[in-house]
N, C-alpha and C positions, 0 to 999 in steps of 0.2 A: 720460942725460937722459930724463925722462918728460914727454910732452906731455899736458896735461889741460885739458879744457873745463869751465868752471864756470858755474853759473847764479845770477845775482842775481835772485831771483824776487820781484816786487813784487805786493802786493795791498792795496787800500784804505789806501794810505799806509804800509804796513808791509813789511818785508823778511824773507824766510825765512832762518834760520840752522839748520844741521843739525849735530848732535853725533855725532862718530864713535863707533862701538861700542868696547867694551873689547877686541874681537878684531881690530880694524883697526890698522894702523900709526898712530902718533900717537893712541893711545887717548884717548877722551873730549875731544879737542880739537874746537872748533867749526870749521865750514867752510861754504863755499857748495857745494851738491851738484853732482855732475858725475862725470866719470871720464876714464880714459885714452882718447886718440884712437887708434883702430885704423888700421893702414896703409890708405891710399886713402880714408879717411873725412874729411869736413870737420868742423871743430869744431862747427858747427851740427848736423850729422847725429849726431855723438857725443852732444851734449846731449840731443837728442830720444830717442835710444836709452837712454842711461843713466838718464834721469829716469823712463822707463817701468819699467826694471828695478829701480831703487832705491826708487821711491816710487809707482809706478802712476799717474803723471800724464803728460799730454801738454802740452807747453809751446809757446807762441809765442815764438820767439827774436827779440829786438829788437837794439838797437844793441850793438856791441862796445866794450869798454874796452881800454886798452893791455895787452898781454901783459906778464907779469912773471916773472922767473926767480928761484928761491930754491935755494940750496945747503944741503941738510941734511947731516949727517955722512956718511951712506952713499949718498946719491943727490941728484940735482938735479931740480927740477920746473919746468916753464914752464906757467903758468896762462894760459888764453885765456878771459877773462870776458865774459859777455853778460848784458845786462839782459833778463829774460824775464817772461812772465806765464803763468798756468795757463790752458790752452785747454779742457781737459776732465779729468775724473777727480777722485777724492778721494785725499788723501795717505794711503798705507799704508806704514809703514816696513819695508823688507825688509833693510836693512843698517845704518841709523843707530840710535843709542840714543834720540835725542830730536830734536825740532825746536822752534823758537820763532819767533814772529813779533814783530819788534821795530821801533820807529820807527828810521829810519836813524841818527839821532844817538846811539842807544844801542848800535849794533853794536860799537863798540870796548870795551864793558864785558865782553864774553865772552872766554874763554880760547881764542883762535883758533890754528889751525895757522899757523906763521910765514909760509908762502907766501901765505896769504890776507890778511895785514895790508896790504900795498901795494894790493891790490884794493879793500879797504875805503876806504883813503885816496883812491884814484882815483875811486871811486864817489861818495863824499861831496863831493869837489871839484866834481863836475858834476851833483850831485843837484838836480833841479828842485823837489822838494817838501820838502827837508830844512829843519829849523829850525837856524839858525846857532848 
């Protein structure tokens, strides 16, 4: 079981999606950025650390969404999602192939990593500025 914190980063009514690189597991799938939670680290601390490492940005961590677990063929992952905003920095991709800023209702149009799909559904169900 891998515990992962992920950030649903909002800006100007849009949400950030990150495309995994060809060298990562689940190559070229889209995901919410984040990473593995280290022992003794909170999910919020993990997000702050990972987003500096992966994208060079500092984030403000907001409300949490329900954790979800997905069983892939070779491993299981539990995602701990948080709605975030960029506090400082400009995005520079250190690990991902691409990013896209989408209106929330367009998130399901991308080819997401399977573990992220219930996170999208949960986010859209409680989204305050989403178009039905």
